[in-house]
C-alpha positions, 0 to 999 in steps of 0.5 A, a space after each residue: 914773337 913772346 918770350 915762350 916762343 925765344 925760349 929754347 926750352 919751351 919745345 921741352 916744355 910743350 912736350 912735357 906739358 902734353 904727357 903731364 896733362 894726358 897723366 893728370 886727366 888719367 888720374 881724374 884730374 879736370 881739364 880746368 885743374 890740369 891746365 892751372 897746374 900746367 900754368 904754374 909749372 911753367 912759371 916754376 920751369 921757365 924761372 929756373 931754366 932762365 935764372 942763370 945770370 951769365 952764359 958761364 954760370 949756365 955753361 957750368 951748372 946746365 940742367 936738364 930740362 926733364 928733371 927741372 920740369 918734373 920738380 916743377 910739375 911736383 911742385 905746381 901739383 903739391 900747391 893745387 892738390 896737396 894730397 896728390 903729392 905723394 901718389 900720382 902727384 910724386 916725382 917718381 909717378 911724373 917722371 914716369 908719365 913724361 919719358 
């Protein structure tokens, strides 16, 4: 079993990533570029979701998986397609796509 499978947030990520891929493809992004963006966003997402060192810190600072995904996807899109950060790569548009 991989670390991805053991992470309780992987189910959320998989759901959001599928919707993000559809959103990117609808906006003319190639499959290859969409995969790169999703891979980059997964690194950011899982780093943020697993960054709390203690259980107490995690309980006090619960993060909504959807909001973390939106921020992660926005940052990944900004890195790979800077001109899209204000259009289909904006946090508002990503939020609409995954909800």
